[in-house]
KOLTIZA-317943 format. One record per residue (C-alpha): residue in three letters; x, y, z. Coordinates in Angstrom, 1 decimal, always signed. Layout:
REM KOLTIZA-317943
  residuo    east   north      up
      ala       X       Y       Z
...
This chain:
REM KOLTIZA-317943
  residuo    east   north      up
      unk   +21.2    -2.1   +34.1
      unk   +17.7    -3.2   +32.3
      unk   +19.1    -5.2   +29.4
      unk   +15.6    -5.9   +27.9
      unk   +14.8    -2.3   +28.0
      unk   +18.2    -1.6   +26.1
      unk   +17.2    -4.1   +23.8
      unk   +13.6    -2.7   +23.2
      unk   +15.2    +0.7   +22.9
      unk   +17.8    -0.3   +20.3
      unk   +14.8    -1.8   +18.1
      unk   +13.0    +1.2   +18.7
      unk   +15.7    +3.9   +17.7
      unk   +16.8    +1.6   +14.6
      unk   +13.8    +0.4   +12.7
      unk   +16.3    -0.7    +9.7
      unk   +17.9    -3.1   +12.0
      unk   +14.8    -4.7   +13.3
      unk   +13.6    -5.1    +9.7
      unk   +17.2    -6.6    +8.6
      unk   +16.8    -9.0   +11.8
      unk   +13.3   -10.2   +10.5
      unk   +14.4   -10.8    +6.7
      unk   +17.6   -12.8    +8.3
      unk   +15.4   -14.9   +10.2
      unk   +13.0   -15.6    +7.4
      unk   +15.8   -16.3    +5.1
      unk   +17.7   -18.9    +7.0
      unk   +14.3   -20.3    +8.5
      unk   +12.8   -21.3    +5.3
      unk   +12.5   -25.2    +5.9
      unk   +10.5   -24.5    +9.0
      unk    +8.6   -21.3    +8.2
      unk    +7.4   -21.9    +4.6
      unk    +5.4   -25.2    +5.9
      unk    +4.1   -22.8    +8.9
      unk    +3.2   -20.0    +6.4
      unk    +1.3   -22.2    +4.4
      unk    -0.5   -23.8    +7.2
      unk    -1.5   -20.4    +8.3
      unk    -3.2   -19.7    +4.9
      unk    -4.9   -22.6    +5.1
      unk    -6.3   -22.0    +8.5
      unk    -7.3   -18.4    +7.6
      unk    -9.1   -20.0    +4.7
      unk   -10.7   -22.7    +6.2
      unk   -11.5   -20.9    +9.8
      unk   -14.5   -19.2    +8.6
      unk   -16.2   -22.5    +7.6
      unk   -15.2   -24.1   +10.9
      unk   -16.6   -21.0   +12.7
      unk   -19.8   -21.1   +10.7
      unk   -20.5   -24.8   +11.9
      unk   -19.4   -23.9   +15.3
      unk   -22.6   -21.7   +15.7
      unk   -24.7   -24.6   +14.8
      unk   -23.6   -26.4   +18.1
      unk   -21.1   -28.6   +16.4
      unk   -18.0   -29.1   +18.7
      unk   -14.8   -27.9   +17.5
      unk   -13.2   -31.3   +16.5
      unk   -16.1   -32.6   +14.4
      unk   -16.4   -29.2   +12.7
      unk   -12.7   -29.3   +11.8
      unk   -12.9   -32.9   +10.7
      unk   -16.0   -32.4    +8.4
      unk   -14.3   -29.1    +6.9
      unk   -10.9   -30.8    +6.1
      unk   -12.7   -33.9    +4.6
      unk   -15.0   -32.0    +2.4
      unk   -12.2   -29.5    +1.3
      unk    -9.8   -32.6    +0.6
      unk   -12.7   -34.5    -1.3
      unk   -13.5   -31.7    -3.6
      unk    -9.6   -31.3    -4.2
      unk    -9.3   -35.0    -4.6
      unk   -12.0   -35.4    -7.1
      unk   -10.9   -32.5    -9.2
      unk    -7.5   -33.8    -9.3
      unk    -8.8   -37.3   -10.5
      unk   -11.0   -35.6   -13.3
      unk    -7.7   -33.4   -14.2
      unk    -5.3   -36.4   -14.1
      unk    -7.6   -38.4   -16.4
      unk    -7.7   -35.9   -19.0
      unk    -3.8   -35.4   -18.7
      unk    -3.3   -38.8   -19.4
      unk    -5.9   -38.4   -22.4
      unk    -3.9   -35.5   -23.6
      unk    -0.4   -37.2   -23.5
      unk    -1.8   -40.2   -25.6
      unk    -3.4   -37.9   -28.2
      unk    -0.1   -35.4   -28.3
      unk    +1.7   -36.7   -31.3
      unk    -1.4   -36.4   -33.4
      unk    -1.2   -32.4   -32.9
      unk    +2.4   -32.3   -33.9
      unk    +1.8   -31.7   -37.8
      unk    -0.5   -28.6   -36.9
      unk    +1.8   -27.3   -34.3
      unk    +4.8   -27.5   -37.1
      unk    +2.8   -25.8   -39.9
      unk    +1.8   -22.9   -37.5
      unk    +5.5   -22.6   -36.6
      unk    +6.4   -22.6   -40.2
      unk    +4.0   -20.0   -41.0
      unk    +5.5   -17.5   -38.4
      unk    +9.1   -17.5   -40.2
      unk    +9.9   -14.4   -41.8
      unk   +10.0   -14.1   -45.7
      unk   +13.4   -14.1   -47.1
      unk   +12.6   -11.1   -49.3
      unk   +12.0    -8.9   -46.3
      unk   +14.5    -7.0   -44.4
      unk   +14.0    -8.7   -41.1
      unk   +14.1   -12.3   -43.5
      unk   +17.6   -11.1   -45.0
      unk   +18.8    -9.9   -41.7
      unk   +18.3   -13.4   -40.1
      unk   +19.9   -15.0   -43.1
      unk   +23.0   -12.9   -42.6
      unk   +23.3   -13.6   -39.3
      unk   +22.8   -17.5   -39.8
      unk   +25.7   -17.2   -42.7
      unk   +28.0   -15.4   -40.3
      unk   +27.4   -18.0   -37.7
      unk   +28.1   -21.0   -40.0
      unk   +31.4   -19.3   -41.0
      unk   +32.6   -18.8   -37.4
      unk   +31.6   -22.4   -36.6
      unk   +33.4   -23.7   -39.9
      unk   +36.6   -21.8   -39.2
      unk   +37.4   -21.7   -35.4
      unk   +39.3   -18.6   -34.1
      unk   +42.8   -18.2   -34.1
      unk   +43.2   -20.4   -37.3
      unk   +43.7   -18.8   -40.5
      unk   +41.1   -19.7   -43.4
      unk   +42.3   -22.4   -45.7
      unk   +42.8   -21.0   -49.2
      unk   +40.6   -22.1   -52.2
      unk   +43.5   -22.4   -54.4
      unk   +46.7   -23.4   -52.6
      unk   +49.8   -21.6   -54.3
      unk   +52.4   -24.0   -56.2
      unk   +55.5   -25.0   -55.0
      unk   +58.4   -23.4   -56.1
      unk   +61.0   -25.9   -57.1
      unk   +63.5   -23.8   -58.8
      unk   +64.5   -21.4   -55.9
      unk   +67.8   -21.9   -54.2
      unk   +67.8   -23.9   -51.3
      unk   +64.5   -25.5   -51.7
      unk   +64.3   -29.1   -52.5
      unk   +61.3   -30.8   -53.5
      unk   +60.8   -34.2   -52.0
      unk   +58.0   -36.7   -52.6
      unk   +55.5   -37.6   -49.9
      unk   +55.3   -41.3   -49.7
      unk   +51.8   -42.6   -49.9
      unk   +50.0   -43.8   -47.0
      unk   +48.9   -47.3   -46.9
      unk   +45.6   -48.3   -45.2
      unk   +46.0   -49.7   -41.9
      unk   +44.6   -53.2   -41.0
      unk   +41.2   -53.0   -39.5
      unk   +41.3   -53.1   -35.7
      unk   +39.8   -56.0   -33.9
      unk   +36.6   -54.9   -31.9
      unk   +36.9   -55.5   -28.2
      unk   +34.2   -57.0   -26.6
      unk   +32.2   -54.8   -24.4
      unk   +30.4   -55.9   -20.8
      unk   +28.2   -53.6   -19.4
      unk   +28.4   -54.2   -15.5
      unk   +25.4   -52.8   -13.6
      unk   +26.3   -51.3   -10.2
      unk   +24.9   -52.5    -7.1
      unk   +22.5   -50.3    -5.6
      unk   +21.8   -49.8    -1.8
      unk   +20.0   -48.2    +0.4
      unk   +21.5   -44.7    -0.2
      unk   +20.9   -45.1    -3.9
      unk   +17.2   -45.8    -3.1
      unk   +16.8   -43.0    -0.9
      unk   +18.5   -40.5    -3.5
      unk   +15.8   -41.9    -6.0
      unk   +12.8   -41.5    -4.0
      unk   +13.9   -38.1    -2.3
      unk   +11.9   -36.0    -5.2
      unk    +8.9   -37.9    -4.5
      unk    +9.0   -38.2    -0.4
      unk   +10.2   -35.0    +0.3
      unk    +7.1   -32.9    -1.1
      unk    +5.0   -35.7    +0.0
      unk    +6.3   -35.2    +3.7
      unk    +5.9   -31.6    +3.6
      unk    +2.4   -31.6    +2.3
      unk    +1.8   -34.3    +5.4
      unk    +3.0   -31.8    +7.7
      unk    +1.3   -28.8    +6.4
      unk    -2.2   -30.7    +6.7
      unk    -1.3   -32.0   +10.1
      unk    -0.1   -28.4   +11.2
      unk    -3.4   -26.7    +9.9
      unk    -5.6   -29.3   +11.4
      unk    -3.9   -28.5   +14.8
      unk    -4.0   -24.6   +14.2
      unk    -7.9   -25.1   +13.7
      unk    -8.7   -27.2   +16.6
      unk    -6.3   -25.0   +19.0
      unk    -6.7   -21.6   +17.5
      unk    -7.8   -20.3   +21.3
      unk    -4.7   -21.9   +22.7
      unk    -2.3   -20.5   +20.1
      unk    -4.0   -17.0   +20.6
      unk    -3.3   -17.2   +24.4
      unk    +0.2   -18.4   +24.0
      unk    +0.9   -15.1   +21.7
      unk    -0.9   -13.0   +24.2
      unk    +1.2   -14.4   +27.2
      unk    +4.4   -14.2   +25.1
      unk    +3.7   -10.2   +24.3
      unk    +3.0    -9.4   +28.1
      unk    +0.2    -7.8   +29.9
      unk    +1.3    -4.7   +28.9
      unk    +0.6    -5.1   +25.2
      unk    -2.3    -7.1   +25.7
      unk    -4.7    -4.5   +23.8
      unk    -2.2    -4.0   +21.1
      unk    -1.6    -7.7   +20.2
      unk    -5.4    -8.2   +20.6
      unk    -6.0    -5.7   +18.1
      unk    -3.5    -6.8   +15.8
      unk    -4.2   -10.3   +15.7
      unk    -8.2    -9.3   +14.9
      unk    -7.0    -7.2   +12.3
      unk    -4.7    -9.7   +10.5
      unk    -7.3   -12.3   +10.7
      unk   -10.0   -10.4    +9.4
      unk    -7.9    -9.1    +6.3
      unk    -6.4   -12.3    +5.5
      unk    -9.6   -14.3    +5.9
      unk   -11.4   -11.7    +3.7
      unk    -8.7   -11.6    +1.0
      unk    -8.4   -15.3    +0.9
      unk   -12.2   -16.1    +0.7
      unk   -12.6   -13.4    -2.1
      unk    -9.8   -14.9    -4.0
      unk   -10.9   -18.2    -3.8
      unk   -14.4   -17.3    -5.2
      unk   -12.9   -14.9    -7.6
      unk   -10.5   -17.8    -9.0
      unk   -13.1   -20.3    -9.0
      unk   -15.8   -18.2   -10.8
      unk   -12.7   -17.4   -13.3
      unk   -12.0   -21.0   -13.8
      unk   -16.0   -22.0   -14.2
      unk   -16.2   -19.3   -17.0
      unk   -13.2   -20.0   -18.7
      unk   -13.8   -23.7   -18.7
      unk   -17.5   -23.2   -20.0
      unk   -16.2   -20.8   -22.5
      unk   -13.7   -23.2   -24.1
      unk   -16.9   -25.8   -23.9
      unk   -18.8   -23.7   -26.2
      unk   -16.2   -22.7   -28.6
      unk   -15.4   -26.6   -28.9
      unk   -12.1   -27.0   -27.3
      unk   -11.6   -30.7   -26.0
      unk   -11.0   -31.2   -22.2
      unk   -12.4   -27.9   -21.2
      unk   -12.8   -29.0   -17.6
      unk    -8.8   -29.6   -17.5
      unk    -8.1   -26.1   -18.9
      unk   -11.0   -24.5   -16.3
      unk    -9.2   -26.2   -13.4
      unk    -5.9   -25.1   -14.5
      unk    -6.5   -21.6   -15.0
      unk    -8.5   -21.0   -12.0
      unk    -5.8   -22.9    -9.8
      unk    -2.8   -21.0   -11.4
      unk    -4.6   -17.8   -10.9
      unk    -3.6   -18.0    -7.4
      unk    +0.1   -17.3    -8.3
      unk    +0.2   -13.6    -8.9
      unk    +1.1   -12.2   -12.6
      unk    +2.9   -15.5   -13.8
      unk    +0.0   -18.1   -13.2
      unk    -2.5   -16.2   -15.4
      unk    -0.1   -16.1   -18.4
      unk    +0.5   -19.8   -17.9
      unk    -3.1   -20.6   -17.2
      unk    -3.8   -19.1   -20.9
      unk    -0.5   -20.5   -22.7
      unk    -1.6   -24.1   -22.4
      unk    -4.9   -24.2   -23.7
      unk    -4.0   -21.8   -26.6
      unk    -1.2   -24.1   -28.0
      unk    -3.7   -27.1   -27.6
      unk    -6.2   -25.2   -29.5
      unk    -3.3   -24.7   -32.2
      unk    -2.6   -27.9   -32.3
      unk    -6.1   -29.7   -32.9
      unk    -7.0   -27.3   -35.6
      unk    -5.4   -26.7   -39.2
      unk    -6.1   -22.7   -38.9
      unk    -5.7   -19.8   -36.5
      unk    -9.4   -19.4   -35.3
      unk    -9.6   -21.5   -32.3
      unk    -6.3   -20.2   -31.1
      unk    -7.6   -16.5   -31.3
      unk   -10.8   -17.2   -29.9
      unk    -9.3   -18.7   -26.9
      unk    -7.0   -15.5   -26.5
      unk   -10.2   -13.2   -27.0
      unk   -12.0   -15.2   -24.3
      unk    -8.9   -14.8   -22.0
      unk    -8.9   -10.9   -22.6
      unk   -12.3   -10.5   -22.0
      unk   -12.2   -12.3   -18.6
      unk    -9.3   -10.9   -17.4
      unk   -10.3    -7.5   -18.3
      unk   -13.7    -7.6   -16.5
      unk   -12.6    -9.4   -13.3
      unk    -9.2    -7.2   -12.9
      unk   -10.9    -4.0   -13.3
      unk   -14.4    -4.3   -12.1
      unk   -15.1    -7.6    -9.7
      unk   -12.0    -7.5    -8.0
      unk   -11.6    -3.9    -6.9
      unk   -15.3    -4.4    -6.0
      unk   -15.0    -7.7    -4.0
      unk   -11.7    -7.0    -2.4
      unk   -12.2    -3.3    -1.5
      unk   -10.1    -2.7    +1.4
      unk    -9.7    -6.1    +2.6
      unk    -6.1    -6.2    +2.1
      unk    -5.1    -2.5    +2.3
      unk    -1.9    -2.9    +0.0
      unk    -1.2    -0.6    -2.8
      unk    -0.7    -1.7    -6.3
      unk    +2.9    -1.1    -6.5
      unk    +3.6    -2.4    -3.1
      unk    +1.7    -5.7    -4.1
      unk    +4.1    -6.2    -7.2
      unk    +7.3    -4.9    -5.5
      unk    +6.7    -7.4    -2.5
      unk    +6.1   -10.0    -4.8
      unk    +9.3    -9.9    -6.4
      unk   +10.8    -9.7    -3.1
      unk    +9.1   -12.8    -1.4
      unk    +9.7   -14.8    -4.6
      unk   +13.5   -13.8    -4.6
      unk   +13.4   -14.8    -0.7
      unk   +11.4   -17.9    -0.7
      unk   +10.7   -19.0    -4.4
      unk    +7.6   -20.1    -5.6
      unk    +6.0   -20.5    -2.0
      unk    +6.7   -16.7    -1.6
      unk    +5.2   -15.7    -4.8
      unk    +2.1   -17.4    -3.7
      unk    +2.1   -16.5    -0.2
      unk    +3.3   -12.9    -1.0
      unk    -0.3   -11.2    -0.6
      unk    -0.8   -12.7    +2.8
      unk    +2.7   -12.2    +4.1
      unk    +2.6    -8.5    +3.0
      unk    -0.9    -8.1    +4.7
      unk    +1.1    -9.5    +7.9
      unk    +3.9    -7.0    +7.7
      unk    +1.1    -4.0    +7.1
      unk    -0.8    -5.2   +10.2
      unk    +2.8    -5.1   +12.1
      unk    +3.2    -1.6   +10.8
      unk    -0.2    -0.5   +11.9
      unk    +0.1    -1.5   +15.3
      unk    +3.9    -1.6   +16.1
      unk    +5.3    +2.1   +16.3
      unk    +8.8    +0.9   +15.7
      unk    +7.3    -0.3   +12.3
      unk    +5.0    +2.4   +11.6
      unk    +7.2    +2.8    +8.0
      unk    +5.9    -0.4    +6.7
      unk    +2.4    +0.8    +6.7
      unk    +3.6    +4.1    +5.3
      unk    +5.4    +2.3    +2.4
      unk    +3.1    -0.8    +1.9
      unk    -0.4    +0.5    +2.7
      unk    -2.9    +1.8    +0.5
      unk    -4.3    +4.8    +2.5
      unk    -0.9    +6.4    +3.1
      unk    -1.9    +9.8    +1.9
      unk    -0.7   +13.3    +2.9
      unk    -3.3   +15.2    +5.0
      unk    -5.1   +18.1    +3.4
      unk    -3.0   +20.6    +5.4
      unk    +0.0   +18.8    +4.8
      unk    -0.8   +18.8    +1.0
      unk    -2.0   +22.3    +0.9
      unk    +1.4   +23.5    +2.8
      unk    +3.4   +21.4    +0.3
      unk    +1.7   +23.0    -2.9
      unk    +2.6   +26.3    -1.5
      unk    +6.1   +25.7    -0.9
      unk    +6.3   +24.3    -4.3
      unk    +4.8   +27.7    -5.5
      unk    +1.7   +26.2    -6.9
      unk    -0.9   +28.5    -5.9
      unk    -3.6   +27.1    -8.3
      unk    -3.4   +23.4    -6.9
      unk    -3.5   +24.9    -3.2
      unk    -6.6   +26.7    -4.5
      unk    -8.1   +23.5    -5.7
      unk    -7.2   +21.6    -2.5
      unk    -9.2   +24.1    -0.5
      unk   -11.9   +24.3    -2.8
      unk   -12.1   +20.4    -3.0
      unk   -12.1   +20.5    +0.7
      unk   -15.0   +23.2    +1.0
      unk   -17.4   +21.1    -1.1
      unk   -17.9   +18.9    +1.8
      unk   -16.9   +21.2    +4.9
      unk   -18.0   +24.3    +6.2
      unk   -15.5   +27.4    +6.2
      unk   -14.7   +27.0    +9.7
      unk   -13.7   +23.6    +9.2
      unk   -11.4   +24.6    +6.4
      unk    -9.5   +27.3    +8.7
      unk    -9.1   +25.1   +11.5
      unk    -8.2   +21.8    +9.9
      unk    -6.4   +23.0    +6.7
      unk    -5.3   +26.7    +6.9
      unk    -4.4   +27.1   +10.6
      unk    -2.2   +23.9   +10.7
      unk    -0.5   +25.0    +7.4
      unk    +0.2   +28.4    +8.9
      unk    +1.4   +26.9   +11.8
      unk    +4.0   +24.9    +9.9
      unk    +5.0   +28.2    +8.1
      unk    +5.9   +29.6   +11.4
      unk    +7.8   +26.3   +12.6
      unk    +9.9   +26.2    +9.8
      unk   +10.5   +30.2    +9.4
      unk   +11.6   +30.3   +13.0
      unk   +14.0   +27.0   +12.7
      unk   +15.7   +28.5    +9.7
      unk   +14.1   +25.9    +7.3
      unk   +12.3   +28.3    +5.3
      unk   +13.5   +31.5    +3.6
      unk   +12.1   +34.7    +3.8
      unk   +10.9   +35.2    +0.4
      unk    +9.0   +31.6    +0.3
      unk    +7.6   +32.5    +3.8
      unk    +6.1   +35.8    +2.4
      unk    +5.0   +34.1    -0.9
      unk    +3.0   +31.4    +1.2
      unk    +1.3   +34.4    +3.3
      unk    +0.4   +36.4    +0.4
      unk    -1.3   +33.3    -1.3
      unk    -2.8   +32.3    +2.0
      unk    -4.0   +36.1    +2.2
      unk    -5.5   +36.3    -1.5
      unk    -7.6   +33.1    -0.5
      unk    -9.0   +34.4    +2.6
      unk   -10.1   +37.4    +0.6
      unk   -11.5   +35.4    -1.8
      unk   -13.6   +33.4    +0.9
      unk   -14.9   +36.7    +2.0
      unk   -17.7   +36.4    -0.4
      unk   -18.4   +32.9    +0.7
      unk   -18.5   +34.3    +3.9
      unk   -20.8   +37.0    +3.2
      unk   -23.1   +34.3    +1.5
      unk   -23.3   +32.2    +4.4
      unk   -24.0   +35.4    +6.8
      unk   -27.0   +36.0    +4.3
      unk   -28.2   +32.5    +4.4
      unk   -27.8   +32.3    +8.1
      unk   -29.1   +35.9    +8.9
      unk   -29.9   +36.3   +12.4
      unk   -33.3   +38.2   +13.7
      unk   -33.2   +41.6   +14.7
      unk   -33.2   +40.4   +18.7
      unk   -30.6   +37.9   +17.9
      unk   -28.7   +40.7   +16.4
      unk   -29.2   +43.2   +19.4
      unk   -27.3   +40.4   +22.0
      unk   -24.4   +39.8   +19.5
      unk   -21.2   +41.2   +21.0
      unk   -19.0   +43.2   +19.2
      unk   -15.7   +41.4   +18.9
      unk   -12.1   +43.0   +18.3
      unk    -9.6   +40.6   +17.2
      unk    -5.9   +41.7   +18.1
      unk    -3.0   +40.1   +16.2
      unk    +0.0   +39.6   +18.3
      unk    +3.1   +40.2   +16.2
      unk    +3.5   +39.0   +12.9
      unk    +1.8   +38.5    +9.8
      unk    +0.7   +34.8   +10.4
      unk    -1.0   +36.2   +13.5
      unk    -3.0   +38.7   +11.3
      unk    -4.0   +36.0    +8.9
      unk    -5.4   +34.1   +11.6
      unk    -7.3   +37.2   +13.2
      unk    -8.8   +37.8    +9.9
      unk   -10.0   +34.2    +9.5
      unk   -11.6   +34.7   +13.0
      unk   -13.1   +37.8   +11.9
      unk   -14.8   +36.3    +8.8
      unk   -16.4   +33.4   +11.1
      unk   -17.5   +35.8   +13.7
      unk   -19.1   +37.8   +11.1
      unk   -20.9   +34.7    +9.9
      unk   -22.4   +34.4   +13.3
      unk   -23.7   +38.1   +13.2
      unk   -21.3   +39.5   +15.6
      unk   -19.7   +42.8   +14.5
      unk   -15.8   +42.4   +14.2
      unk   -12.9   +44.7   +14.0
      unk    -9.2   +43.5   +13.3
      unk    -6.4   +45.3   +14.9
      unk    -2.7   +44.8   +15.2
      unk    -1.3   +44.9   +18.6
      unk    +0.8   +48.2   +17.8
      unk    -2.5   +49.9   +17.3
      unk    -3.9   +49.6   +20.8
      unk    -3.0   +52.9   +22.0
      unk    -4.1   +53.9   +25.6
      unk    -6.7   +56.2   +24.2
      unk    -8.3   +53.3   +22.2
      unk    -8.0   +51.2   +25.3
      unk    -9.9   +53.9   +27.5
      unk   -12.9   +54.3   +24.9
      unk   -13.2   +50.2   +25.1
      unk   -13.4   +50.4   +28.8
      unk   -16.4   +52.5   +28.3
      unk   -18.1   +49.6   +26.2
      unk   -18.0   +46.4   +28.7
      unk   -20.0   +44.2   +26.1
      unk   -17.0   +44.4   +23.8
      unk   -15.0   +41.0   +23.5
      unk   -11.4   +41.2   +22.8
      unk    -9.8   +38.2   +21.2
      unk    -6.0   +38.1   +21.2
      unk    -4.7   +35.8   +18.2
      unk    -1.1   +34.2   +18.7
      unk    +0.1   +31.4   +16.4
      unk    +2.9   +29.2   +18.0
      unk    +5.9   +28.8   +18.4
      unk    +7.5   +31.5   +20.4
      unk    +4.1   +33.5   +20.8
      unk    +3.4   +32.8   +24.4
      unk    +5.3   +35.5   +25.9
      unk    +4.3   +38.6   +23.8
      unk    +0.7   +37.2   +24.4
      unk    +1.1   +37.1   +28.1
      unk    +2.6   +40.5   +28.1
      unk    -0.4   +42.0   +25.6
      unk    -2.8   +40.2   +27.7
      unk    -1.6   +41.8   +30.9
      unk    -1.8   +45.1   +29.2
      unk    -5.5   +44.7   +28.0
      unk    -6.7   +43.4   +31.5
      unk    -5.0   +46.1   +33.4
      unk    -6.9   +48.6   +31.3
      unk   -10.1   +46.6   +30.7
      unk   -10.9   +45.0   +34.0
      unk   -14.5   +44.4   +33.1
      unk   -14.2   +43.4   +29.3
      unk   -14.3   +39.8   +28.2
      unk   -10.9   +38.7   +27.1
      unk   -10.0   +35.6   +25.2
      unk    -6.9   +34.3   +24.2
      unk    -6.5   +32.2   +21.0
      unk    -3.2   +30.3   +21.1
      unk    -3.7   +28.4   +18.0
      unk    -2.0   +25.0   +18.4
      unk    -4.7   +22.0   +18.7
      unk    -1.9   +19.9   +20.2
      unk    -1.6   +21.9   +23.4
      unk    -4.3   +21.7   +26.0
      unk    -6.3   +24.7   +26.8
      unk    -6.0   +24.2   +30.8
      unk    -2.4   +24.1   +30.7
      unk    -2.0   +27.2   +28.8
      unk    -4.7   +28.9   +31.1
      unk    -2.6   +27.8   +34.1
      unk    +0.5   +29.7   +32.7
      unk    -1.6   +32.7   +32.2
      unk    -2.9   +32.9   +35.8
      unk    -1.5   +36.5   +36.0
      unk    -3.3   +38.0   +32.8
      unk    -6.7   +36.6   +34.2
      unk    -8.3   +35.6   +30.8
      unk   -11.7   +34.8   +30.5
      unk   -11.4   +31.9   +28.1
      unk    -8.4   +30.2   +26.2
      unk    -9.1   +28.5   +22.8
      unk    -6.8   +26.4   +20.8
      unk    -8.9   +26.5   +17.5
      unk   -11.4   +29.2   +15.9
      unk   -14.5   +27.0   +16.5
      unk   -14.0   +27.2   +20.0
      unk   -14.0   +31.0   +20.1
      unk   -17.1   +31.3   +18.2
      unk   -18.6   +28.7   +20.5
      unk   -17.7   +30.4   +23.8
      unk   -19.1   +33.7   +22.4
      unk   -22.3   +32.2   +21.4
      unk   -22.7   +30.7   +24.8
      unk   -22.2   +34.5   +26.5
      unk   -24.7   +35.9   +24.1
      unk   -27.3   +33.0   +25.0
      unk   -26.4   +33.7   +28.7
      unk   -27.1   +37.4   +28.6
      unk   -30.6   +36.7   +26.6
      unk   -32.0   +34.1   +28.8
      unk   -30.6   +34.6   +32.2
      unk   -33.0   +32.2   +33.9
      unk   -31.5   +29.3   +31.9
      unk   -27.9   +30.3   +31.9
      unk   -25.5   +28.1   +33.8
      unk   -22.7   +30.0   +36.5
      unk   -20.4   +32.1   +34.5
      unk   -17.0   +30.9   +35.2
      unk   -15.0   +33.7   +37.1
      unk   -11.9   +34.9   +35.3
      unk    -8.6   +33.6   +36.6
């Protein structure tokens, strides 16, 4: 028993089980996977610079060291400037307390307003509840006098309580507990652990940059030779998407921080460098970081001024920058680098935050890109690309069929018109209407489509084809053939096999052939009497094209073809079995006894074959040897 094949088959048939396994591994492997993910992100960010230096014949190790040193120096220099300004703000913060108190007091609602009265009422109810605990009756303001004349009640005097002597205070001695090594380690843990994780991420990043090809080869060996091409494409796709996104994101956030800091400097807000760096850095955190980045300078602007002007100007600057970058620059720069839909980006940010916390929120976009690449190149996980990708749209034929099923005839017509604006009528018939009719036939024969809805679809398609008749005549006028070309055009009879769908396809074929200058006639199979076939036998130039739309059309098509071939041994016969997923050679092998001259699976193939026969008759000296009918 092939255990490996069984496992692979289990995950292939149960993609949800595979996804649950991946989520469990990601959750329980947080201590190791989070630093690895951070190192991979830094690797994708710094790798383009290393590759650029490597092109100038700088060896890999010096290039990596140079890039890491430059990046570390930039981060360290900016951090030093930010730290100095933070210390300065901490020293000056008590001076801004009075202005902040005045701003907060101005925000209080007036007591005469309904909102103010409601707040005052709630406050009074709260005080009443706190002063009177639950379960205890309220103390009366005037206690009732004790009735002394009642029978059985004896009034006794309460003796006065003497003041107790003051207690002698007991001496208190503060004993410091002995601190050992465990206490020292617990005190240093909040500092040592992040520092150790940072060093681990840095070392892992340098190793990945130096041993990039080695890691790639190990992944390829782990995947096996059978999936060498698949894994190579997935790795290249992920590297390209993540590197492009991180590079563009770094440039956008850096530019945002510079513009925001420069704007604050022009306004006159102190420590503009600090606020610009914080705004650009926090913008790497999706959704939340941007709000925090503007909140801090806004509060600081309120503290340094006695009026609201500077704070409102800070908000206006933030709104202008955010609107411009989010709606114009980011879509233009990012383009399709990530391939993530907007809704999926928001949902996955929440998902990674719940799974990994703050690191998951920062890494949500690169991690989601990895999932999309996994769905693009792994068939078992293709639903990830459908759910998260930005290009998961219905094909034109599927949208056309779906609108017809919803009985939305105007929208179906608009889909066809939009497709026809950039394509020919033949492309519309072959790629939109023909597959849609095939879907109708499939659903109808499976019993998934009731007869009334199927008739509605056929009626709408028939009306649409009739509207395109004028378009066909216009195309025929624009491409009108010369008299010599018209003389060598074959007359064509389009014969539909059995039902209404076959007749519709035969009508579309007749329109396309009329564009080419052929005289066409459309007949149902039941109209081909022996008398008509005998008359057609006298005109050997006439081509008969049998139109059949799968499924369950092969038997009737073969019977009709045998009958026509028996009556017309010298005429050319084309069998159109309209299924692009089926190879024409396989259909030809199954129709050996019918001896058709050509087998086609789309309308364009029929027109091309008839044109080839016409050219062979007009220029016999340049014609290729005609294939003999089977």
